[in-house]
mmCIF file as Biopython writes it, N, C-alpha, C and O atoms, coordinates in Angstrom:
data_model
#
loop_
_atom_site.group_PDB
_atom_site.id
_atom_site.type_symbol
_atom_site.label_atom_id
_atom_site.label_alt_id
_atom_site.label_comp_id
_atom_site.label_asym_id
_atom_site.label_entity_id
_atom_site.label_seq_id
_atom_site.pdbx_PDB_ins_code
_atom_site.Cartn_x
_atom_site.Cartn_y
_atom_site.Cartn_z
_atom_site.occupancy
_atom_site.B_iso_or_equiv
_atom_site.auth_seq_id
_atom_site.auth_asym_id
_atom_site.pdbx_PDB_model_num
ATOM 1   N N  . MET A ? 1  ? -18.255 -7.207 -21.923 1.0 0.0 1  A 1 
ATOM 2   C CA . MET A ? 1  ? -18.011 -6.366 -20.777 1.0 0.0 1  A 1 
ATOM 3   C C  . MET A ? 1  ? -16.571 -6.552 -20.297 1.0 0.0 1  A 1 
ATOM 4   O O  . MET A ? 1  ? -16.069 -7.674 -20.225 1.0 0.0 1  A 1 
ATOM 5   N N  . LYS A ? 2  ? -15.928 -5.458 -19.976 1.0 0.0 2  A 1 
ATOM 6   C CA . LYS A ? 2  ? -14.536 -5.471 -19.551 1.0 0.0 2  A 1 
ATOM 7   C C  . LYS A ? 2  ? -14.443 -5.925 -18.091 1.0 0.0 2  A 1 
ATOM 8   O O  . LYS A ? 2  ? -15.214 -5.468 -17.247 1.0 0.0 2  A 1 
ATOM 9   N N  . SER A ? 3  ? -13.502 -6.820 -17.797 1.0 0.0 3  A 1 
ATOM 10  C CA . SER A ? 3  ? -13.337 -7.273 -16.417 1.0 0.0 3  A 1 
ATOM 11  C C  . SER A ? 3  ? -12.508 -6.253 -15.635 1.0 0.0 3  A 1 
ATOM 12  O O  . SER A ? 3  ? -11.614 -5.604 -16.178 1.0 0.0 3  A 1 
ATOM 13  N N  . ILE A ? 4  ? -12.823 -6.134 -14.372 1.0 0.0 4  A 1 
ATOM 14  C CA . ILE A ? 4  ? -12.109 -5.204 -13.505 1.0 0.0 4  A 1 
ATOM 15  C C  . ILE A ? 4  ? -10.984 -5.974 -12.819 1.0 0.0 4  A 1 
ATOM 16  O O  . ILE A ? 4  ? -11.209 -6.986 -12.156 1.0 0.0 4  A 1 
ATOM 17  N N  . LYS A ? 5  ? -9.783  -5.469 -12.996 1.0 0.0 5  A 1 
ATOM 18  C CA . LYS A ? 5  ? -8.604  -6.110 -12.409 1.0 0.0 5  A 1 
ATOM 19  C C  . LYS A ? 5  ? -8.479  -5.689 -10.938 1.0 0.0 5  A 1 
ATOM 20  O O  . LYS A ? 5  ? -8.615  -4.512 -10.605 1.0 0.0 5  A 1 
ATOM 21  N N  . LYS A ? 6  ? -8.221  -6.655 -10.078 1.0 0.0 6  A 1 
ATOM 22  C CA . LYS A ? 6  ? -8.070  -6.385 -8.650  1.0 0.0 6  A 1 
ATOM 23  C C  . LYS A ? 6  ? -6.756  -5.643 -8.399  1.0 0.0 6  A 1 
ATOM 24  O O  . LYS A ? 6  ? -5.717  -5.989 -8.961  1.0 0.0 6  A 1 
ATOM 25  N N  . ASP A ? 7  ? -6.820  -4.626 -7.551  1.0 0.0 7  A 1 
ATOM 26  C CA . ASP A ? 7  ? -5.625  -3.862 -7.204  1.0 0.0 7  A 1 
ATOM 27  C C  . ASP A ? 7  ? -4.698  -4.748 -6.361  1.0 0.0 7  A 1 
ATOM 28  O O  . ASP A ? 7  ? -5.099  -5.224 -5.299  1.0 0.0 7  A 1 
ATOM 29  N N  . PRO A ? 8  ? -3.465  -4.971 -6.826  1.0 0.0 8  A 1 
ATOM 30  C CA . PRO A ? 8  ? -2.561  -5.896 -6.121  1.0 0.0 8  A 1 
ATOM 31  C C  . PRO A ? 8  ? -2.115  -5.427 -4.739  1.0 0.0 8  A 1 
ATOM 32  O O  . PRO A ? 8  ? -1.640  -6.243 -3.948  1.0 0.0 8  A 1 
ATOM 33  N N  . CYS A ? 9  ? -2.253  -4.151 -4.425  1.0 0.0 9  A 1 
ATOM 34  C CA . CYS A ? 9  ? -1.792  -3.648 -3.128  1.0 0.0 9  A 1 
ATOM 35  C C  . CYS A ? 9  ? -2.930  -3.198 -2.215  1.0 0.0 9  A 1 
ATOM 36  O O  . CYS A ? 9  ? -2.684  -2.642 -1.145  1.0 0.0 9  A 1 
ATOM 37  N N  . LYS A ? 10 ? -4.162  -3.433 -2.626  1.0 0.0 10 A 1 
ATOM 38  C CA . LYS A ? 10 ? -5.303  -2.983 -1.824  1.0 0.0 10 A 1 
ATOM 39  C C  . LYS A ? 10 ? -5.301  -3.614 -0.433  1.0 0.0 10 A 1 
ATOM 40  O O  . LYS A ? 10 ? -5.596  -2.938 0.552   1.0 0.0 10 A 1 
ATOM 41  N N  . LEU A ? 11 ? -4.976  -4.883 -0.345  1.0 0.0 11 A 1 
ATOM 42  C CA . LEU A ? 11 ? -4.947  -5.572 0.943   1.0 0.0 11 A 1 
ATOM 43  C C  . LEU A ? 11 ? -4.013  -4.856 1.920   1.0 0.0 11 A 1 
ATOM 44  O O  . LEU A ? 11 ? -4.352  -4.684 3.091   1.0 0.0 11 A 1 
ATOM 45  N N  . TYR A ? 12 ? -2.850  -4.443 1.446   1.0 0.0 12 A 1 
ATOM 46  C CA . TYR A ? 12 ? -1.880  -3.747 2.301   1.0 0.0 12 A 1 
ATOM 47  C C  . TYR A ? 12 ? -2.399  -2.371 2.710   1.0 0.0 12 A 1 
ATOM 48  O O  . TYR A ? 12 ? -2.194  -1.938 3.844   1.0 0.0 12 A 1 
ATOM 49  N N  . ALA A ? 13 ? -3.061  -1.695 1.797   1.0 0.0 13 A 1 
ATOM 50  C CA . ALA A ? 13 ? -3.632  -0.380 2.107   1.0 0.0 13 A 1 
ATOM 51  C C  . ALA A ? 13 ? -4.694  -0.513 3.200   1.0 0.0 13 A 1 
ATOM 52  O O  . ALA A ? 13 ? -4.771  0.323  4.100   1.0 0.0 13 A 1 
ATOM 53  N N  . CYS A ? 14 ? -5.500  -1.553 3.119   1.0 0.0 14 A 1 
ATOM 54  C CA . CYS A ? 14 ? -6.528  -1.794 4.144   1.0 0.0 14 A 1 
ATOM 55  C C  . CYS A ? 14 ? -5.893  -2.113 5.489   1.0 0.0 14 A 1 
ATOM 56  O O  . CYS A ? 14 ? -6.387  -1.685 6.532   1.0 0.0 14 A 1 
ATOM 57  N N  . ARG A ? 15 ? -4.806  -2.857 5.464   1.0 0.0 15 A 1 
ATOM 58  C CA . ARG A ? 15 ? -4.092  -3.186 6.712   1.0 0.0 15 A 1 
ATOM 59  C C  . ARG A ? 15 ? -3.527  -1.927 7.368   1.0 0.0 15 A 1 
ATOM 60  O O  . ARG A ? 15 ? -3.546  -1.798 8.592   1.0 0.0 15 A 1 
ATOM 61  N N  . ILE A ? 16 ? -3.026  -0.999 6.552   1.0 0.0 16 A 1 
ATOM 62  C CA . ILE A ? 16 ? -2.505  0.265  7.086   1.0 0.0 16 A 1 
ATOM 63  C C  . ILE A ? 16 ? -3.635  1.042  7.757   1.0 0.0 16 A 1 
ATOM 64  O O  . ILE A ? 16 ? -3.469  1.530  8.875   1.0 0.0 16 A 1 
ATOM 65  N N  . GLN A ? 17 ? -4.773  1.159  7.091   1.0 0.0 17 A 1 
ATOM 66  C CA . GLN A ? 17 ? -5.894  1.898  7.652   1.0 0.0 17 A 1 
ATOM 67  C C  . GLN A ? 17 ? -6.349  1.291  8.982   1.0 0.0 17 A 1 
ATOM 68  O O  . GLN A ? 17 ? -6.625  2.008  9.944   1.0 0.0 17 A 1 
ATOM 69  N N  . LYS A ? 18 ? -6.421  -0.031 9.019   1.0 0.0 18 A 1 
ATOM 70  C CA . LYS A ? 18 ? -6.842  -0.727 10.243  1.0 0.0 18 A 1 
ATOM 71  C C  . LYS A ? 18 ? -5.834  -0.475 11.366  1.0 0.0 18 A 1 
ATOM 72  O O  . LYS A ? 18 ? -6.217  -0.168 12.495  1.0 0.0 18 A 1 
ATOM 73  N N  . CYS A ? 19 ? -4.562  -0.605 11.051  1.0 0.0 19 A 1 
ATOM 74  C CA . CYS A ? 19 ? -3.515  -0.403 12.049  1.0 0.0 19 A 1 
ATOM 75  C C  . CYS A ? 19 ? -3.536  1.029  12.585  1.0 0.0 19 A 1 
ATOM 76  O O  . CYS A ? 19 ? -3.459  1.246  13.795  1.0 0.0 19 A 1 
ATOM 77  N N  . LEU A ? 20 ? -3.638  1.993  11.691  1.0 0.0 20 A 1 
ATOM 78  C CA . LEU A ? 20 ? -3.657  3.394  12.120  1.0 0.0 20 A 1 
ATOM 79  C C  . LEU A ? 20 ? -4.855  3.670  13.020  1.0 0.0 20 A 1 
ATOM 80  O O  . LEU A ? 20 ? -4.734  4.355  14.036  1.0 0.0 20 A 1 
ATOM 81  N N  . LYS A ? 21 ? -5.997  3.140  12.644  1.0 0.0 21 A 1 
ATOM 82  C CA . LYS A ? 21 ? -7.201  3.350  13.452  1.0 0.0 21 A 1 
ATOM 83  C C  . LYS A ? 21 ? -7.038  2.736  14.841  1.0 0.0 21 A 1 
ATOM 84  O O  . LYS A ? 21 ? -7.404  3.348  15.844  1.0 0.0 21 A 1 
ATOM 85  N N  . GLU A ? 22 ? -6.491  1.536  14.893  1.0 0.0 22 A 1 
ATOM 86  C CA . GLU A ? 22 ? -6.305  0.840  16.177  1.0 0.0 22 A 1 
ATOM 87  C C  . GLU A ? 22 ? -5.242  1.504  17.059  1.0 0.0 22 A 1 
ATOM 88  O O  . GLU A ? 22 ? -5.246  1.328  18.277  1.0 0.0 22 A 1 
ATOM 89  N N  . ASN A ? 23 ? -4.335  2.265  16.444  1.0 0.0 23 A 1 
ATOM 90  C CA . ASN A ? 23 ? -3.233  2.895  17.178  1.0 0.0 23 A 1 
ATOM 91  C C  . ASN A ? 23 ? -3.343  4.414  17.207  1.0 0.0 23 A 1 
ATOM 92  O O  . ASN A ? 23 ? -2.336  5.117  17.285  1.0 0.0 23 A 1 
ATOM 93  N N  . LYS A ? 24 ? -4.563  4.908  17.145  1.0 0.0 24 A 1 
ATOM 94  C CA . LYS A ? 24 ? -4.827  6.348  17.225  1.0 0.0 24 A 1 
ATOM 95  C C  . LYS A ? 24 ? -3.987  7.156  16.227  1.0 0.0 24 A 1 
ATOM 96  O O  . LYS A ? 24 ? -3.494  8.242  16.536  1.0 0.0 24 A 1 
ATOM 97  N N  . PHE A ? 25 ? -3.841  6.598  15.035  1.0 0.0 25 A 1 
ATOM 98  C CA . PHE A ? 25 ? -3.144  7.229  13.913  1.0 0.0 25 A 1 
ATOM 99  C C  . PHE A ? 25 ? -1.679  7.542  14.193  1.0 0.0 25 A 1 
ATOM 100 O O  . PHE A ? 25 ? -1.129  8.516  13.680  1.0 0.0 25 A 1 
ATOM 101 N N  . ASN A ? 26 ? -1.058  6.703  15.012  1.0 0.0 26 A 1 
ATOM 102 C CA . ASN A ? 26 ? 0.369   6.808  15.289  1.0 0.0 26 A 1 
ATOM 103 C C  . ASN A ? 26 ? 1.108   5.976  14.234  1.0 0.0 26 A 1 
ATOM 104 O O  . ASN A ? 26 ? 1.124   4.747  14.305  1.0 0.0 26 A 1 
ATOM 105 N N  . GLU A ? 27 ? 1.718   6.653  13.261  1.0 0.0 27 A 1 
ATOM 106 C CA . GLU A ? 27 ? 2.398   5.964  12.156  1.0 0.0 27 A 1 
ATOM 107 C C  . GLU A ? 27 ? 3.542   5.080  12.645  1.0 0.0 27 A 1 
ATOM 108 O O  . GLU A ? 27 ? 3.802   4.026  12.065  1.0 0.0 27 A 1 
ATOM 109 N N  . GLU A ? 28 ? 4.214   5.495  13.687  1.0 0.0 28 A 1 
ATOM 110 C CA . GLU A ? 28 ? 5.347   4.717  14.216  1.0 0.0 28 A 1 
ATOM 111 C C  . GLU A ? 28 ? 4.899   3.312  14.628  1.0 0.0 28 A 1 
ATOM 112 O O  . GLU A ? 28 ? 5.644   2.347  14.460  1.0 0.0 28 A 1 
ATOM 113 N N  . SER A ? 29 ? 3.696   3.202  15.160  1.0 0.0 29 A 1 
ATOM 114 C CA . SER A ? 29 ? 3.154   1.905  15.585  1.0 0.0 29 A 1 
ATOM 115 C C  . SER A ? 29 ? 2.836   0.993  14.404  1.0 0.0 29 A 1 
ATOM 116 O O  . SER A ? 29 ? 2.669   -0.215 14.574  1.0 0.0 29 A 1 
ATOM 117 N N  . CYS A ? 30 ? 2.754   1.566  13.217  1.0 0.0 30 A 1 
ATOM 118 C CA . CYS A ? 30 ? 2.363   0.801  12.025  1.0 0.0 30 A 1 
ATOM 119 C C  . CYS A ? 30 ? 3.490   0.691  11.003  1.0 0.0 30 A 1 
ATOM 120 O O  . CYS A ? 30 ? 3.254   0.398  9.831   1.0 0.0 30 A 1 
ATOM 121 N N  . LYS A ? 31 ? 4.702   0.926  11.456  1.0 0.0 31 A 1 
ATOM 122 C CA . LYS A ? 31 ? 5.852   0.932  10.553  1.0 0.0 31 A 1 
ATOM 123 C C  . LYS A ? 31 ? 5.986   -0.365 9.749   1.0 0.0 31 A 1 
ATOM 124 O O  . LYS A ? 31 ? 6.258   -0.323 8.549   1.0 0.0 31 A 1 
ATOM 125 N N  . ASP A ? 32 ? 5.798   -1.506 10.399  1.0 0.0 32 A 1 
ATOM 126 C CA . ASP A ? 32 ? 5.933   -2.792 9.704   1.0 0.0 32 A 1 
ATOM 127 C C  . ASP A ? 32 ? 4.903   -2.935 8.588   1.0 0.0 32 A 1 
ATOM 128 O O  . ASP A ? 32 ? 5.219   -3.407 7.495   1.0 0.0 32 A 1 
ATOM 129 N N  . VAL A ? 33 ? 3.670   -2.524 8.872   1.0 0.0 33 A 1 
ATOM 130 C CA . VAL A ? 33 ? 2.599   -2.627 7.878   1.0 0.0 33 A 1 
ATOM 131 C C  . VAL A ? 33 ? 2.876   -1.668 6.708   1.0 0.0 33 A 1 
ATOM 132 O O  . VAL A ? 33 ? 2.656   -2.014 5.547   1.0 0.0 33 A 1 
ATOM 133 N N  . ILE A ? 34 ? 3.350   -0.485 7.023   1.0 0.0 34 A 1 
ATOM 134 C CA . ILE A ? 34 ? 3.680   0.498  5.984   1.0 0.0 34 A 1 
ATOM 135 C C  . ILE A ? 34 ? 4.833   -0.016 5.119   1.0 0.0 34 A 1 
ATOM 136 O O  . ILE A ? 34 ? 4.822   0.163  3.901   1.0 0.0 34 A 1 
ATOM 137 N N  . ASN A ? 35 ? 5.819   -0.649 5.741   1.0 0.0 35 A 1 
ATOM 138 C CA . ASN A ? 35 ? 6.944   -1.213 4.980   1.0 0.0 35 A 1 
ATOM 139 C C  . ASN A ? 35 ? 6.479   -2.313 4.029   1.0 0.0 35 A 1 
ATOM 140 O O  . ASN A ? 35 ? 6.990   -2.424 2.914   1.0 0.0 35 A 1 
ATOM 141 N N  . GLU A ? 36 ? 5.517   -3.124 4.459   1.0 0.0 36 A 1 
ATOM 142 C CA . GLU A ? 36 ? 4.965   -4.165 3.582   1.0 0.0 36 A 1 
ATOM 143 C C  . GLU A ? 36 ? 4.268   -3.533 2.376   1.0 0.0 36 A 1 
ATOM 144 O O  . GLU A ? 36 ? 4.374   -4.031 1.256   1.0 0.0 36 A 1 
ATOM 145 N N  . MET A ? 37 ? 3.560   -2.442 2.618   1.0 0.0 37 A 1 
ATOM 146 C CA . MET A ? 37 ? 2.893   -1.721 1.527   1.0 0.0 37 A 1 
ATOM 147 C C  . MET A ? 37 ? 3.946   -1.176 0.559   1.0 0.0 37 A 1 
ATOM 148 O O  . MET A ? 37 ? 3.767   -1.252 -0.657  1.0 0.0 37 A 1 
ATOM 149 N N  . GLN A ? 38 ? 5.033   -0.634 1.087   1.0 0.0 38 A 1 
ATOM 150 C CA . GLN A ? 38 ? 6.088   -0.104 0.222   1.0 0.0 38 A 1 
ATOM 151 C C  . GLN A ? 38 ? 6.668   -1.203 -0.663  1.0 0.0 38 A 1 
ATOM 152 O O  . GLN A ? 38 ? 6.932   -0.978 -1.844  1.0 0.0 38 A 1 
ATOM 153 N N  . LYS A ? 39 ? 6.864   -2.388 -0.093  1.0 0.0 39 A 1 
ATOM 154 C CA . LYS A ? 39 ? 7.377   -3.513 -0.884  1.0 0.0 39 A 1 
ATOM 155 C C  . LYS A ? 39 ? 6.409   -3.860 -2.012  1.0 0.0 39 A 1 
ATOM 156 O O  . LYS A ? 39 ? 6.827   -4.133 -3.137  1.0 0.0 39 A 1 
ATOM 157 N N  . CYS A ? 40 ? 5.123   -3.847 -1.705  1.0 0.0 40 A 1 
ATOM 158 C CA . CYS A ? 40 ? 4.121   -4.131 -2.731  1.0 0.0 40 A 1 
ATOM 159 C C  . CYS A ? 40 ? 4.178   -3.056 -3.822  1.0 0.0 40 A 1 
ATOM 160 O O  . CYS A ? 40 ? 4.138   -3.363 -5.013  1.0 0.0 40 A 1 
ATOM 161 N N  . CYS A ? 41 ? 4.271   -1.807 -3.399  1.0 0.0 41 A 1 
ATOM 162 C CA . CYS A ? 41 ? 4.332   -0.707 -4.374  1.0 0.0 41 A 1 
ATOM 163 C C  . CYS A ? 41 ? 5.616   -0.723 -5.190  1.0 0.0 41 A 1 
ATOM 164 O O  . CYS A ? 41 ? 5.622   -0.304 -6.348  1.0 0.0 41 A 1 
ATOM 165 N N  . ASP A ? 42 ? 6.700   -1.201 -4.597  1.0 0.0 42 A 1 
ATOM 166 C CA . ASP A ? 42 ? 7.946   -1.330 -5.354  1.0 0.0 42 A 1 
ATOM 167 C C  . ASP A ? 42 ? 7.742   -2.274 -6.539  1.0 0.0 42 A 1 
ATOM 168 O O  . ASP A ? 42 ? 8.327   -2.086 -7.606  1.0 0.0 42 A 1 
ATOM 169 N N  . LYS A ? 43 ? 6.910   -3.281 -6.335  1.0 0.0 43 A 1 
ATOM 170 C CA . LYS A ? 43 ? 6.664   -4.273 -7.382  1.0 0.0 43 A 1 
ATOM 171 C C  . LYS A ? 43 ? 5.523   -3.863 -8.325  1.0 0.0 43 A 1 
ATOM 172 O O  . LYS A ? 43 ? 5.617   -4.073 -9.534  1.0 0.0 43 A 1 
ATOM 173 N N  . TRP A ? 44 ? 4.460   -3.286 -7.786  1.0 0.0 44 A 1 
ATOM 174 C CA . TRP A ? 44 ? 3.224   -3.061 -8.551  1.0 0.0 44 A 1 
ATOM 175 C C  . TRP A ? 44 ? 2.856   -1.589 -8.729  1.0 0.0 44 A 1 
ATOM 176 O O  . TRP A ? 44 ? 1.694   -1.295 -9.011  1.0 0.0 44 A 1 
ATOM 177 N N  . PHE A ? 45 ? 3.779   -0.670 -8.578  1.0 0.0 45 A 1 
ATOM 178 C CA . PHE A ? 45 ? 3.475   0.761  -8.581  1.0 0.0 45 A 1 
ATOM 179 C C  . PHE A ? 45 ? 2.575   1.180  -9.748  1.0 0.0 45 A 1 
ATOM 180 O O  . PHE A ? 45 ? 1.585   1.882  -9.544  1.0 0.0 45 A 1 
ATOM 181 N N  . ASP A ? 46 ? 2.909   0.760  -10.949 1.0 0.0 46 A 1 
ATOM 182 C CA . ASP A ? 46 ? 2.155   1.198  -12.129 1.0 0.0 46 A 1 
ATOM 183 C C  . ASP A ? 46 ? 0.778   0.552  -12.255 1.0 0.0 46 A 1 
ATOM 184 O O  . ASP A ? 46 ? -0.067  1.050  -12.999 1.0 0.0 46 A 1 
ATOM 185 N N  . GLU A ? 47 ? 0.537   -0.543 -11.543 1.0 0.0 47 A 1 
ATOM 186 C CA . GLU A ? 47 ? -0.741  -1.240 -11.626 1.0 0.0 47 A 1 
ATOM 187 C C  . GLU A ? 47 ? -1.659  -0.971 -10.435 1.0 0.0 47 A 1 
ATOM 188 O O  . GLU A ? 47 ? -2.827  -1.360 -10.466 1.0 0.0 47 A 1 
ATOM 189 N N  . SER A ? 48 ? -1.162  -0.322 -9.398  1.0 0.0 48 A 1 
ATOM 190 C CA . SER A ? 48 ? -1.930  -0.141 -8.169  1.0 0.0 48 A 1 
ATOM 191 C C  . SER A ? 48 ? -2.279  1.325  -7.908  1.0 0.0 48 A 1 
ATOM 192 O O  . SER A ? 48 ? -1.394  2.168  -7.763  1.0 0.0 48 A 1 
ATOM 193 N N  . LEU A ? 49 ? -3.560  1.612  -7.852  1.0 0.0 49 A 1 
ATOM 194 C CA . LEU A ? 49 ? -3.997  2.963  -7.495  1.0 0.0 49 A 1 
ATOM 195 C C  . LEU A ? 49 ? -3.669  3.274  -6.040  1.0 0.0 49 A 1 
ATOM 196 O O  . LEU A ? 49 ? -3.488  4.436  -5.676  1.0 0.0 49 A 1 
ATOM 197 N N  . CYS A ? 50 ? -3.591  2.250  -5.217  1.0 0.0 50 A 1 
ATOM 198 C CA . CYS A ? 50 ? -3.293  2.430  -3.794  1.0 0.0 50 A 1 
ATOM 199 C C  . CYS A ? 50 ? -1.882  2.969  -3.559  1.0 0.0 50 A 1 
ATOM 200 O O  . CYS A ? 50 ? -1.588  3.470  -2.474  1.0 0.0 50 A 1 
ATOM 201 N N  . CYS A ? 51 ? -1.027  2.875  -4.541  1.0 0.0 51 A 1 
ATOM 202 C CA . CYS A ? 51 ? 0.372   3.300  -4.388  1.0 0.0 51 A 1 
ATOM 203 C C  . CYS A ? 51 ? 0.590   4.770  -4.722  1.0 0.0 51 A 1 
ATOM 204 O O  . CYS A ? 51 ? 1.726   5.244  -4.702  1.0 0.0 51 A 1 
ATOM 205 N N  . SER A ? 52 ? -0.470  5.488  -5.027  1.0 0.0 52 A 1 
ATOM 206 C CA . SER A ? 52 ? -0.298  6.880  -5.449  1.0 0.0 52 A 1 
ATOM 207 C C  . SER A ? 52 ? 0.363   7.758  -4.388  1.0 0.0 52 A 1 
ATOM 208 O O  . SER A ? 52 ? 0.964   8.776  -4.733  1.0 0.0 52 A 1 
ATOM 209 N N  . GLY A ? 53 ? 0.270   7.398  -3.115  1.0 0.0 53 A 1 
ATOM 210 C CA . GLY A ? 53 ? 0.896   8.181  -2.059  1.0 0.0 53 A 1 
ATOM 211 C C  . GLY A ? 53 ? 2.311   7.728  -1.714  1.0 0.0 53 A 1 
ATOM 212 O O  . GLY A ? 53 ? 2.933   8.265  -0.798  1.0 0.0 53 A 1 
ATOM 213 N N  . PHE A ? 54 ? 2.812   6.752  -2.442  1.0 0.0 54 A 1 
ATOM 214 C CA . PHE A ? 54 ? 4.147   6.221  -2.191  1.0 0.0 54 A 1 
ATOM 215 C C  . PHE A ? 54 ? 5.081   6.653  -3.312  1.0 0.0 54 A 1 
ATOM 216 O O  . PHE A ? 54 ? 4.643   6.970  -4.418  1.0 0.0 54 A 1 
ATOM 217 N N  . LYS A ? 55 ? 6.383   6.659  -3.006  1.0 0.0 55 A 1 
ATOM 218 C CA . LYS A ? 55 ? 7.366   7.029  -4.035  1.0 0.0 55 A 1 
ATOM 219 C C  . LYS A ? 55 ? 7.499   5.906  -5.057  1.0 0.0 55 A 1 
ATOM 220 O O  . LYS A ? 55 ? 7.496   4.721  -4.723  1.0 0.0 55 A 1 
ATOM 221 N N  . LYS A ? 56 ? 7.615   6.320  -6.303  1.0 0.0 56 A 1 
ATOM 222 C CA . LYS A ? 56 ? 7.835   5.348  -7.375  1.0 0.0 56 A 1 
ATOM 223 C C  . LYS A ? 56 ? 9.248   4.790  -7.226  1.0 0.0 56 A 1 
ATOM 224 O O  . LYS A ? 56 ? 10.196  5.549  -7.028  1.0 0.0 56 A 1 
ATOM 225 N N  . PRO A ? 57 ? 9.394   3.454  -7.322  1.0 0.0 57 A 1 
ATOM 226 C CA . PRO A ? 57 ? 10.725  2.877  -7.168  1.0 0.0 57 A 1 
ATOM 227 C C  . PRO A ? 57 ? 11.665  3.305  -8.287  1.0 0.0 57 A 1 
ATOM 228 O O  . PRO A ? 57 ? 11.233  3.549  -9.413  1.0 0.0 57 A 1 
ATOM 229 N N  . ALA A ? 58 ? 12.935  3.395  -7.973  1.0 0.0 58 A 1 
ATOM 230 C CA . ALA A ? 58 ? 13.952  3.729  -8.980  1.0 0.0 58 A 1 
ATOM 231 C C  . ALA A ? 58 ? 14.035  2.637  -10.013 1.0 0.0 58 A 1 
ATOM 232 O O  . ALA A ? 58 ? 13.926  1.455  -9.687  1.0 0.0 58 A 1 
ATOM 233 N N  . GLN A ? 59 ? 14.227  3.020  -11.248 1.0 0.0 59 A 1 
ATOM 234 C CA . GLN A ? 59 ? 14.354  2.036  -12.334 1.0 0.0 59 A 1 
ATOM 235 C C  . GLN A ? 59 ? 15.682  1.321  -12.226 1.0 0.0 59 A 1 
ATOM 236 O O  . GLN A ? 59 ? 16.713  1.938  -11.955 1.0 0.0 59 A 1 
ATOM 237 N N  . LYS A ? 60 ? 15.653  0.023  -12.440 1.0 0.0 60 A 1 
ATOM 238 C CA . LYS A ? 60 ? 16.883  -0.773 -12.366 1.0 0.0 60 A 1 
ATOM 239 C C  . LYS A ? 60 ? 17.487  -0.958 -13.726 1.0 0.0 60 A 1 
ATOM 240 O O  . LYS A ? 60 ? 18.528  -1.603 -13.856 1.0 0.0 60 A 1 
#
């Protein structure tokens, strides 16, 4: 049986959802959490399904 790999950015995606819910979906109030998610996606974009709504980082 194939093992399921944990999404490396799922934790950040959950934090964004929690923050948005607690702040009546005001994105400005969750800027720090969103920035953390972007950093995760910069590193794990190709491995994380949670990053599909974020821009793919430029190739170095």
